[in-house]
N, C-alpha and C positions, 0 to 999 in steps of 0.2 A: 164529734164526728170528724172523720178524716176527709179532707178535700185536697185533691191533687190539682194544682194550677199549672197547666201545660201551655207554654207559648208555642204557637204553630211553628213548624220548621221554616227554614230559610226560603225566600222567594228569589234570592240572588240580588235583591235591592237593598241590602244592608246600608244604613246611612240615610235612607230616604224617609221622609215623614209620610209614610203610607197609612193614613187613617181610613178614609173611605175609598181611596185608591186600592184596588183589590187584585194584585197580580197573583197568579197561581203559584202553588208550591213548586220548587225545582225538584229534580230527582233527589238531590241531597236533602231537601226539606222533607220529602216523603220518608227517606231513610231515617232521618232524625226522629220523626214521629213514631215510626215503627219500632225503633230501638227503645224509645221511652215507654211504649205500651206493651212490648213483647212480654208474654207470660204474666201479665198483670190482670187482675180481676177488679172490675168496678161494676156495681149493679146499675148505675145510671151515669150518663154522660150529658153534660150541658155544654152547648157550643155557641159561640158567636155566629151570626148568620153570614159573615164574610167568608167567601169560598176558601181562602187560605187556611181557615180554621175548620169550617164546616165540612169540607170534602173529606179530610182525614178522619174527623170525628164520626161522620156517617159511615165510612168504610169500617172503622173499628166497631161501631154498634152493630152493623150487619154481620160482621164476622163472629162477634161474641154473643149476639142476641140480647144485649143489654138495652135498656130504654134510652132514647135520645131525645133531648129537648133543645130546641133552638131558642135562644133568648137574646133579643136585640140589645138588652142592657149590657151584654158582655162584648159589644162591638168596641173597636179601638176608638180612641179619642178622635174627634172630628177636627182636623187641622185647618179647615176652611180653605182660604186662598193659599195656604202653604202646602196643602195636601199634594203628595207626590213629589215634592221638591226636596233638595238636600238643605241641611242647615247652612252649609258653606255658601250655597247659592243665595239663600235668603240674607245671610249676613253681609254679602257683597253689595246689596242694594242700599241706597241712601236710607239711613235710620233702621235698617234691618237688624243690625247687631243689638241695638238698644231694645228693639221690640222682642227679640228672642230672649235677651237677658231678663226682661220683665216677665215674660211668659214662663220661663223656667224657675224664677225665684218667687213669684207671687201667685198663689193658687187661684186667686180671683181674676187674674188677667187672662182673657181668652185669646186664642189664635184669631187673626182677622177673619171675620165671618164664620168662626168656628166655636169650639167649646173651650172652657177653662178647665183646669185640673179639678176645681171644686165641682163643676158640672159632672165631670167623669166620676168623681168620688161619690156623688149622690146617686148616680145610676148604678154603680157597682154595689153600693150599700143596699139598694133595693134588691139587686140580683142575689147577693149573699143572704139576705133575710129570707128570700124565697127558698133557698137551699136549706138553710138552718131550720126553717119552720116546717119542713117536710116531715110527715110522721115516720118516714123510713130513715133511720139513722145510718144506713149503709154508706160505705165510702163512695164519694162522687169524684168524677174526673171533669174538670172544666177546661175546655180547649179555647184559648182566647189569645190575647195580644199583650205585648210588653207594657203598655200604658195601663190597660185594664188590670193586669196582675199587680202592678205597683199600687194602683188604687185599692185593690183588695187587701194588700198587705198593710197599707196605711189605715184602712178601716179596722182590720182585725188586730193589728199590733199597736195602733195609736201613733204611727210614725208621721212626722211632718214632711212637707214637700221636699225640703233640702235633704232629708235622710233617704228619700226614695232613690236618689241618684247614686248613693253609695253601693247599691246592689246591682250588679250587672246581670241582666236577664237576656242572654243571647237567644236567638231563635232555637227552638227545640229544648229549652230548659224546662225542667219540671220541678216545682216547689210543693212539697207536701206540708200541709198545715193541719194541726188539730184545732178545731174551731167549735164554738158553742155560744150559748147565750147565758148571761148571768141572770139572777132572779130579777134584777132591775130591768131586764129586757135588752141591755146593751150586748153587742157581740164582742167576743174575744177570740184570740187565736195565738198559736205558738208554732213556729217553724219546726218541723220534725226533721226534714232533710231537704237538701237542694241537690238535684241531679243534673249536672251540665251535660249537653249533648256530646 
């Protein structure tokens, strides 16, 4: 089954750890989304409930008449007390740089009062399993976030945390994967194409 993973367009807050912080798409962000979906056909769209993803997904579903499902598991990672701040700001605090380094190098280390990458990967694995277990094998568009898309690729491709940072997923990036389930029940995937905004 083909699944297109589309990171929402820019909000103008690039560099901020916006997990639950939910700024709206900028005009450029709307344009990025429209360019990535123009003349494309999906029978169903799955979206994060966060407005920077949901608003554009809902507009696309209305215009094309395709089914839209809102799935909270596709939300961005919860950065807890870091949410809405920049890495530079956090690193400037006493012990902040060490905490960030641990967070980005160890999947089990959560953001303060937030989630770990392992938590996010478990959520995304559930969300992908729901898509892959659907009786309809039609292509699906998932409108989500950079962290959630990295977690999806980790799940489908077997990538480790350190490998996730080698792929730049700018706002408005669409990554098409062919995905499925092996007889053992494990999910698999292969990147078909990466379309930058």
